[in-house]
C-alpha positions, -999 to 999 in steps of 0.1 A, spaced: -547 293 108 -540 329 110 -508 345 97 -506 376 119 -470 386 127 -476 418 146 -461 433 165 -427 421 157 -400 429 183 -362 425 179 -341 424 209 -313 451 205 -286 426 214 -297 403 186 -281 424 158 -269 404 129 -239 380 132 -211 380 107 -186 351 109 -154 371 101 -158 405 118 -190 424 122 -175 459 123 -189 479 94 -210 450 83 -235 443 111 -226 471 135 -204 501 137 -186 505 170 -166 536 176 -149 528 209 -127 501 194 -126 486 229 -138 450 233 -159 447 264 -162 410 274 -198 398 277 -214 364 279 -241 370 253 -221 383 223 -184 374 229 -179 377 191 -186 414 191 -171 447 201 -206 461 209 -212 465 246 -239 440 257 -249 439 294 -276 422 315 -308 441 315 -329 450 346 -360 442 324 -347 407 318 -323 394 292 -297 417 277 -294 452 264 -270 471 241 -253 497 263 -230 527 262 -239 536 226 -222 568 212 -231 592 184 -221 577 150 -227 540 160 -253 517 143 -267 482 146 -280 461 117 -308 435 118 -321 411 90 -358 414 93 -389 400 76 -421 420 71 -449 398 57 -470 426 41 -465 461 26 -483 486 47 -479 514 73 -463 505 105 -454 522 138 -417 519 147 -410 519 184 -380 514 207 -376 504 243 -348 523 259 -334 542 288 -314 575 285 -309 596 316 -298 627 297 -318 646 270 -303 648 236 -299 613 223 -313 608 188 -322 576 169 -329 571 132 -342 538 116 -336 529 80 -350 499 61 -333 487 30 -312 518 30 -342 542 31 -346 565 61 -380 557 78 -380 579 108 -355 608 103 -335 617 135 -358 616 165 -348 630 198 -356 606 227 -370 621 259 -348 616 289 -358 589 313 -348 584 349 -316 563 351 -325 526 346 -362 533 339 -372 517 306 -395 536 283 -413 528 250 -411 556 224 -426 557 189 -401 570 163 -427 570 135 -464 561 137 -470 559 99 -439 544 83 -445 529 49 -426 496 49 -425 470 21 -428 433 26 -399 409 24 -365 402 40 -344 434 44 -318 452 63 -330 473 93 -304 497 108 -306 518 139 -284 548 139 -274 568 171 -266 605 172 -266 633 197 -255 627 233 -230 598 236 -227 572 264 -263 579 273 -284 553 255 -292 518 265 -313 500 239 -335 470 248 -356 464 217 -370 477 184 -406 469 174 -428 474 144 -466 474 148 -491 472 120 -521 495 118 -542 466 129 -522 458 160 -545 477 184 -575 457 171 -556 424 172 -540 426 206 -547 389 213 -524 380 183 -493 398 196 -458 386 198 -459 358 172 -424 343 174 -403 338 143 -367 335 134 -345 343 104 -315 320 99 -291 308 72 -283 272 63 -264 260 32 -261 296 20 -299 301 20 -319 326 41 -350 310 59 -379 325 78 -396 303 103 -426 315 122 -455 303 144 -486 311 125 -508 289 146 -519 316 170 
């Protein structure tokens, strides 16, 4: 049995859930306007259907952020990537893990409207193992960014292509945090 978990990909719309109110806990939404959506009716974050399948976080503005509870099985260097579309130049992203900036602000290249692109924010981010808070911060041009996913890839990912996309989930029951994964690949 092999315990390879790389790459790990988080769908942008799967930011953390907070039972009372997520604002300033699991996301920071500046518009203050609730836009109805089927996927996250509990949230003020704009979530829409995605042309690549599933959902996306849309209409993000400078100053907003999303939080994810993530699990990294080993301490090592990782590449941090995003899948996004941004028709105008000037949108910036920053990723922090456990409150520590791991990418600095990175300007995303403009894409054609509705064209999804992968972009590496940091190719050599030193990340520690364990369960922690990953936050994606938006700055620069507002109402330009649509975010589909965030990924971390280990240094060995290129060699272990056949072991990609091992599914896992993080969930809470009885006040305890659990990580469940498929390590049978």
